[in-house]
N, C-alpha and C positions, 0 to 999 in steps of 0.2 A: 319374109325371111328375117328382116331386121327386127321385126316385132318379136319373133321367137328367140332371136339372139339375146335381146334384153331380158326376156323372161328367163332364159337360161342363166344369165349373170345374176339376176335377182334371186333365183332359186339357190344358186351357190352361196350368195351373200347371206340369205336367210338361214341356210343350212349352217354356215360358218358361225353366225350369231347364236343359233341354237346349240351348236357344239360347244362354243365358248361358255354359253350360259350353263350348259349341262356340266361342263368341267368345273366351272366356278361353284355351282350348287353342290357338286360332288365333293369338291375341296372343302367347302364350308361345312357340309355334312360330316366330313371326316375330322376336320380340325375343331369346329365349334365345341363339341362335347369335351374335347381335351384341353380347352382353355383353362387357365388357372382359376381357382375359386376367388371370388371377390371379397372374401372375409377381411382381407387386408384393408379394403376400402370401407366396407360397412362397419368394421370395428377399428377404425383408424387410430393407431397408436404411434404418433411421430416420435422420433428420437430427439428428445428435448434435453439440452444440457442442464447440469446442475448450476443454479445461480446462488450467489452469496450476497447477502444484504446487510446493511447496518440495522440497528434496532429501529431507526426511523425510516427505513425503506429505501435508502440509497444503494444503488448497485455497486458492489465491490469487485465482483469477478464472475465469470461463468466458465465452466469446464465441460467440454464435450467436443467430439470431432465435428459435429454439425451444430452450428449456431441457429437456434430457432426461437421464434416468439409467436406461438400459435394464436391466431385471431379469428373471431367469428365474422361471418360475412356482414352482419349488421354493425360491426365495429370498424368495417373497412370503408373509407371514404368512397362515395358514389363515383366521384371523378377518377379515382384510381381504377375502379372496376371498368369504367368506360375506356380508360387509357389502355388497359389490358386487352379489352375486346378490340379496340382500334388497331392495336399493334399485332395481335395474334389471331383473332377470330371474330370478325365483326358480325358473322351470321351464327354465332354460338347458340342463341336462343331460337333459331329457326331450323337448324339441321338435326339429324338424329344420330350424330356421332361422327359420321363421314359427310363432309360437305361436297356434294357432287358438283355444284356450281364452282366451288373453290378449286376443285381438282381440274375442271375444264379450263378455268381462268389461268391457273398455274401452268397447265400444259401448253396453252396458247402463248403465254408469255415466254416460256422456255423455248418454244419452237421459233418464235420470232426473234429472240435474242441470241439464238444459236448455242444455248447451254442451259444447264439445270441451275438457274439462278433464283427460282422462286419455289417454295414448297407449298404443300397443301395440308399440313398437319393441323387438325383442329385442336382446341384446348382439351377435349376429351381424349383424343389420340395421344396428346402429350402426357396426360395423366396415366394412360395405359402404359406408355413407354417408361415413364419415370418409376412406376411402381412394379412393373412386371417384366420389362424387356430390356435388351441391351440397345446400344446406339448404332449397331452395325447397319450399313446401308445395303440390305438384301431384300429381294422380293418376298421371301418367306417372312422376314421380320415385319415388313410393311403390311402384309396380309394379316398377320397375327394382330398387329396394332389396330387395323381397321375393324377386325372382328371383335377384339376386346373393347374397342370404343363403343360398338353397337351394344354389346352385352352390358357395359357400364351404363349406357343411356337407358336400358330397360330396367336397371336396378336402382339407380339413384336419380334424384331430381337434378335439374340444371343448377340450382343454387348449391346443392351438395357437391356437385362436380367442381364448380367454380371455387368453392371453399377449399377443397382438396388441392386444387391447382395453386391457389394463393399461398397455401401453407407448405407445399411440398417442393415446388420448383427451385432449382439451384440458381442463385443469382450472383455468385462470386463472393470473394472475401470470406469464404467458409460460411456464408449465410444461406440458409435454406428457408425459403418462404419470404414473402414481402415484409412481414413483421420484423424479421431479423435483419433484412437488407436495409430497412429504414433506419434501424439503429446503427448498422455498420457504416452506412454512407452519410447519414445526416444527423446521427446522434439523438434521434427523437422517436417516440412511439408512432406507429402507423397512423393513428387517428389525428396526429398533429401536423402531418405533412401538407404542403400546398400543391397546387396544380402542376407547377414546374417540376417539383421533386417527384410527383407521381408519374409524370411523363418520362422522366429519366429512369425511374425504377421499371416502368412498363417496357422500356426498350431493352432491358437486360436479358430476358429469356432467349432471345434469338441467338446471342453469343455472349455469355457472361464475361469471358476473358477479353474478348475483343472490345466490348462496350463498357468495360469497367472504368468508372470515372476517376478512381484513384490512380490507375495505371495510365490511362489515356483520356484525359478530360475532353479535348477537342472532338475526338471520335464519338465519345459518349454524348456530347452535346449535339452533334449532328444527328445522332439517332433520336435524341429527345425531340429535336425540331421536327423530325419525320413523324413521330407519334402525335405531336401537337397538331400537325397539319392534317393527319388522318382524323383526329377528333373533330377538327373544324369541318372537314369534308362530310363527316357523318352527322353533323349538327349536334354533337355532344356539347360543344362550346360555341360561343359566338366570337366574332372577330375581336372585340375588346378583350375578352378573356385570353384569346390566342396571343394577342400582342403583349398583354401584360405578362403572360407566362414566358414568352420568348425573351423578354427583357428582364425577367426576374433573376437577380444574382443568386448563385448557388454556392453554398459553403459545404464542400465535401470533406468528410473526415475519414481517417483510417479506422479500421475495426477497433483497435485498442483505444483510440481517443473516444470513440463513440460508446464503447461498451462499458466503461467504468465511470460511475457517478462520483466516486471518491477513490483516492489512491491509497491502497492498503494491500500491496502485493504480498508482504510477509504474512499478514493475517490470512489472506486468501489461500496461501500454500499450507498454513497450519490447518485450516478448515478442510482443504482437499485431502490431506493426509489422514485426518481424523475420520472423515467420511469414507475414505477408501478402506480404512481398517474395519469399518462397520459394514459397508455395503459392496465392497469390491468394485468391479468394472461397471456395475449397474449405475453408478453415480453419473456416468457420462451420457446416459440416454434416458433416464427415468424422470427427468424434469423436477427433481427435488429443489425446494427453495429453503436455503439455510439462513436464518436470521441470527446475526451475531449480537453481542452486547455492545459493540461499538456504537458511538453516536457520530453522525457525519461531521458536525461542527467540531467536536473534540478531535476527530482524526485530521480534519483539514488544518486546524490550528496547530496540532502536534507536528504534522508534516512541515508546516511553515516555520515553526519555532526551531525544529531541529536543523532544517536547511539554513536558516539565517544564522544560527549559532555556529554551524560548521563554516559558513562563508566568512563570518567575522574572525574566527580562529585562523582560517587560511590567509586572510588578508593581513593579519598581524605579522605573518611570517614571510610575506613578500612573494613576488612573482618568480616562479621557478624556470620559466622559459617555455619554448614551443613543445608541442606533443610529438611532432614528427615532420617529415618532408614529403611533398607531393610534386612530382615532375610536371612542370608547366609545358604544354605543347608549343612548338615554334609557330605553328599555324594559328593565327589569331581567330580564324573562322571556326576552328575546332575547339577553341578554348572552353566554351560553356559546356559542350557535351562531355569533354574530357573531365572537367571539374565535377560535373554532376555525377559522372560514373565513379570518380575517385571518392566522393563524399557519400555515396549511396549507402554504404555499410557502416558508416560512422554515426552512431546514434547521438541524438540530442539528449542531454542529461539535465532534467529539470528545465531551466531556461537557458542553459549554456549550449549554444549552437556551434557546431564545427564550421570553420571557415579557413580559407587559404589566402595567405598574403599575396597580393599581386605586385605591390610596390610599397615602399615605406621610407620615411625620413623622420626626423625628430619632431615634426609637427603634424604628420598625417600618415595614416595607414589606409591604403586602398585594398580592400579584401573582397573575395567572393564568398558569400554566406550561403550555406546549404538551404535550398528551397526558397531563397530570397533573391539572390543575385548580387550585383556589385554594390558595395557601400563604402562610404568614407568615414573614418573614425578620427576625430580631432579632439583637442582640448582636454577636458576632464576624462574623456573616454580613453585617453592614452596614459593617464597618470600611473595606473597600477603596473604597467609594463615599461615605464619610461626608461629605465636603466638598460633595457635590452632592445632599444629602437635603433641603435647604431648598427649599420650593415657591415660589421667587421667579419671578414671571412674566417678569422680565427675563432670567433665565438659561434659555436654550433647551435646555441640556444637563442640567438638573436632573431628578430622578426624580419628575415630576409625573404625575397620572393620565393614562393613555393612552401613557406612555413605553414604548418597546420596549427591553428590556434583555436581558442574558444572565445566567442563574443556573446554579449548579453544586451538585450534591448533595455534602454533606460525607461523606467516606468513613465507612462503618460507623455512620451515624446516619440519622435522619429529617430532619435539618436541611439548610437551603439557604443558599448565600451568593451575593452579587452578584459577577459577574466580567465580563470583556469579551473580545471577539474580538481576538487579536493582529493588529497590522498588519505586524510584521516577518516575514521569511521565514527559513528555515533549511534545511540539508541535512546528511545524514549518510551515510557509506558505509564499509563495512569489507570486507576481502578477505584471502584466504590468500596470504601472500607467496611461498609455495613453488610454488603452482599457478596463481594468478590467479583462483581461484573466488571470486566475490562472495558474501559471507555475509549482508550486510544492505544495503539501499539505501532511503533515505527522501528523496524528491526535493523535499519541501516540507511545510508544516504541514497542508495539507488539499487533496487532489486535486480535489475537487468545486469548491472555490473558485478554485484556481489550478493549471492543468494543466501549467504550465511546470516542467520537470524540472531543478531546480537542481544536481543531481549531475552530469548529463551535458551540460546546455545552458547553464549560467550561466558565462560567462567573466568571472572576477573577479580583481582584483589579490591576489596571495597574501601581500603584506607579508613579514614576517620568516620565514614558513615556507619562503621561498625561499633564505634564507641558507645552510642546510647544503649546497646545491648549489654555491654560490660557494666555500665553504670546501673542499669536495671538489676543486674545480678547482684551488684554491690548493695543496693537498697535492701535486698532480701537477706543480706549477711550483716546487717546492722549499720551500714553507712547511712548518712542522711545528706540532704543537699547542702547542709551547713558544715559537714565534717571537714576538718582542715587536713590538707595533704601537702607533703613537701614537694616543691618544684625546684629541684637542685640536680646537679650532675650525678649520673650513675655510671659506675665502671664495673663491668662484669669480667672477672679474671678468666684467663684461658683454662685454668684447671676446673672451672665450674661450667665451662661451655664446650669442652671437648677440643680446645685448641684455638678458638676464635675469640679475640678480644672485641667486646661490644660496648660502645659508648653512645647510646641513643641520645638524640637532641630534640629540642623543640624546633619548629619550623623557622622561627626568627633567630634561633641560636642564642636566645637570652633566657634568663631564669627569673621567676617572681618570688622565690622564697617559699613562704607558706601561703597556700590558696585554698579556698573552699572547693568542694566538689562542683558546686554551681559554676564558679569561675573557670574551673579546669575544663569543663565541657564547653562552656560558652566561648572560651578562647582556644579551644581544641589543643590544650597543652598535653604533650606526650608523656612527659616524665611523671606527673601525678597519676595519669591513667595506668602506666606500667606499675606503679606502686600499689594502686588500688587492685589491679589484677593479681599482683603478688600476694596481697593480703587475703583475698578470697580464694585464691588458687586457680590456676588455669584449668585444672580438671573440673572444678565446680562450674566454671564459666562455660566450658565446652558442653557439659551436660545441661546447663540452664538454657542455653540458646536453642535447644530443641523445641522449646515452647513456642518459638517464633517461626518454626518450620525449616530451620537450617539443618543441613546434614552435618553431624559432628565429624564425620570422616573428612570433610573438606575444611574443617576448622581445627588446626593443630593445637593440642593442649600445652602451648608454650606461651611465654610472656609476649611474644610477637603478636599474639591474638589481640592484644590490647590496641594495636595499631592497624588492625585489619589485614593480617598476613594470610588469612584463609582465602577462600574464593567463593563468589556468589554470582548469580545471574541478576540482571536488572529486575526481572519479574519476581524472583525470589526476594530480593531486597524490598520491592514495593509491597509484597505480601507481608513481610515482617514489620514494616513501618505501619501497616494497617492495624496491627495489634495496638499500637499506641493511640492511633486515631479512633479506634473502636473500643475505647475504655477497657483494654485488656483482653478483648475477645478476639479469637483467631478465626479467620474465614479462609475459604479455598477459592482462589481465582478461577473464573470460568469464562469461556468465550462464545459458546453456542447457547443462544436463548431458546430457540425452538426450530423445528423442521416441519415443513409442509410438503405433502406429496402432490403429484400432478393433478389430483382431483380436489385439492384444497383442504384435505384432511390433515390435522396436526398429528404427526406420528411420533414426535418427541418433544417434550417440554422440560427444560431444565428447572428443577427445583433446587435452589442454592442450598448447600449443606448448612445446617444450623450452626451459627457461630458457637464456638466452644471456649470456655474459660482458658486462657493461656497464662496470664499473669494477674496479680492483684490489681483491681481498678485503681487503687491508691498509688501503686507503683507507676501505672501508665500515666496517671495525672501528673505526678511529680516529674517524671522524665520528660513529659510533654512541656511542662513549664520550663525545664532547663533548655529544651530545644526552641522554645519560644524566645528565650533570651539570645540564642544563637542568631535568630533572624532579626532581632531588634538591636542588639548591641555587640554581637559577636562576629564570627568569621563570615556570616551571611547577612550582614546588616543592610546590604543593598535591597533586601526584600522590603524594607520600610517604604521604598518608593511605590509599592503597590497600595499603600495607604490602608492596610487592613491590620486588625489586631487579633485575627483568628488563624494565624499561620505558625507553623513550627517546622523545623528541619535541621539537617546537618550537612555540611560540606565534607568532601573526602578527596584526598590526593595521595597517590601512592609514591613510593620511593622514586626519586628522579623525575617526578611528574609524568609517569607512564600512563596512569589512569586518572581521570578527573570525574568527580561525581557531585551530584546534589540529590538528596532524597528529602522530601518534605510533604506536608499535608495541611489540609483544612479539614474540619470534621466530616465533610461530605466527599472528599476527593484526595487521593494519595497519588503522587507522581514522582518518578525517578528519571533523571537524565544522566547519561554517561557519554564520555568522548575519549577516544584513544586510537592507537594503530593496531591493526590485526596482527602484525608482527611487532610485538611490544618493543617500543622505544620511546624516548622522552618526547613529550609534547612541546618542550621548550621551557626556558627559564620563566618563572612567574605564572605558568599555566596551571593554576590551582583549580580546585573545584569551584571556588567562588568566581574565578576569572573565565573558565572555559565551559563549565556545565551549568552553573546557576542561571546565566542569561536565558538558556533554553527553557528552564523550569519557570522562570518569571514570565516570559512571553506567553507561555501556555496558561499558567494559573491566572495571570492578569486578565486574559481574555475570557477564560471559562468562568471566572467569578464575577464578571460584570453583571450587576443587577442582583447578585445573590446577597441576601441580608447577612450582616455580620453574625457569626455564630459565637458561642462561648464554650470554653473548656470547663465543663461543670465540675466543681470540686466535690468529690464523692464523700460519702459518710466515712468517718474514721480518719480524715485528714484535717489537721488543725493548722492555723497560721499564727506563728509566734514571732514577736520581735526579738532579734538576736543581736549580739555584739559581733560584727564581722571579724574582729581581731581575735576573738576567742571561740567563736562558734557556739557560744552559750546564750541562753535567754538573758535579757537585760533585767536589772532589778526594778523594783517598783518605783515609778516616777521617772525612770530613765527612758530615753528614746533609742530605738534600734532599727534594723533592717528586717522587714517581715520575711519569714521563710516558712515553707511547708514542711510538715512532719507527719509521720504516722502518729496518731494520738498517744500510742503507748511507747513511742520512741523519742519523745521530746527530751533533750539532754538536760541534766540537772547540774552536775558538778564537774563532769569530765567530758572531754571530747574524744572521739574515736579517730586517732591519727594513724594512717597506714604505716606498716612496718618499713624499716629501711630496706634497701635493695640487697637482699641476700638470698641464696638458695635458688637462683633461677634455674629453669629446667633445660634450656636448650640455647645454643648460640643463635645469634641473629645479626644481620648486617646493620650498618648505620641507619638510624631512623630519625625523622624529624616530623614536625607537625603534619599529621595525616600522611606521613611517609611510611611505607611498609617495605619489607625486603622483597627481592625478586622471588617468585614462586619456585618451589623445588622441582617442578616439572611444567611442561608447556600447558598453557591454559586452554588452548583450542587447537 
């Protein structure tokens, strides 16, 4: 009886198994044919962002919703592959897509632990889910996932499946795939990571947000230790490797820190806009590589030169006080968490780190520094803010407890100093005058604070940097470098100016009497320049400057044009100065060198426009010789500190020191520096182009020309050098000595000198002017 009872139970059990098997087979028969095509896998086309590079291959930026760096399996370190298998699917190369043993092990573990704590998804099942399915936890989705995994295993090899997984899986920080994650977290390509880094990356797929080392390093490290232990248990590594990896220090970076090899956010946005105009939304997914004309060293040096110039200007004008106030919690235990939370959204700008004052007196400031902790600032670190160290309750800008300040690490020390965020803006651009290739472009002091690109978008008055173009026009009207011009007061009556009395002055307020054209430009004298423009006529000058690429509509045909009363951008000014550097030939600036598609094919290659004649090469040579005097004995004589004889340029400062400029060149490189406020106001007394802008230019050119042989400004055919009497501007007689001067060979003076007409018949009123001072614009510049 008992025997037949067990037979009955066995029959029921076997029948149940048969029924379940039949149902499963029926389900498979119904579902399997309806599974999605695997074309997505067999013709894998990942969404790869557009990447922007310098000419020498440094990464500037990438644009795309998904950050990817697709890598082949043979370029993936073997220990990373092993770490992935140890963490996710150690039987990957044994099962057929669904790991039966893994399912049983997970079920047993979950049963004994009293909950669903362990899964059984294989790497193949994860590939199926990532490409074709949602993450919903339903029986139907799980069945589809298993069937898809089996189908994938019948279609692709194990290595092909692992390659898909390595490149597709999401790993946090907008990084898809281990190649992108390696850059995002460690700032290095995948082939250069070590075992400890590989284990941390391999721990991410389980829960990218939970184990993100940027967000929660201790939790990520615990997961990393688990992966390393699994690798040891599976004999992928030995005990010595395990211990070394456990003790290996890790430096985790944010995605932004890791993604950019060089800082050029303004350039990156220019490229993004240009590429979007051409390819629309495809740029975010089609893996284009855009190589610019920038050079990494040029851009790095330009960034540093601009920042140091701005800091020097800012320090000359003193400490303005704290940025704001942060409430300090009464509970000391909660202090760090509260401060971390308060400082979280306050960005570090360059090396100026936000901090909160905890206590202060005349000799010490104790502060909490973002991402650093508590520090003491003493001695020289207090000097800049010394006047505001008193804890006077009446002084809201003093460094009282709770004050938000900026601090800066002193180079090569553990010390800190108090600093502040600059309010002024600046711009810098350099280019090759032979081709127009832009070598460096810095559109402002910090892109995250101010996205306005001052190199291309800021229309500002150029001041005396515009004078060389007036003098160039004058040469074509019969003036020479030796022509004598009156440097004396000018008064323009109201009836000639529409009711405004104008009495322009030189910067120093003095007069030199009769001066040569050479001396007038070298010393940047305003009154002779106005007389020269009057002699050739503003209308002629307005038309002539089109040869340099200026828009006549932005250069009013009035005598104020002599002092730079129009408006230019730094890039436009650099392009115009390139005409002088390029022997009178005009070039068109360009930024994109070539574009490569995802398959490595060059789909665009910029062929620079051929240089076209703009001005007489003799004119370019003589004006360059005048500007060479500017940098050797004129307003920019500081340039002699660079110890070179192949430089030329011109300072510029607008009315009331609102804009400060320096534009200059060496035969192989043109650069322009500008500094000013976005809402135009004075930079302060004495803040001329030579004081505020020239140091940026010198820092850049000094570094970029290291090791570059001295060039020469070649005297072109048709230019002669004749000794003259500087008092008359005439050639000296036989046997007499004189000062050599350059002339067009057909324009060497004989008996008379061309002196500009006195100041009559001016075209328009203008405010008070002085050396490189210009009137306020008639309309906003930006």
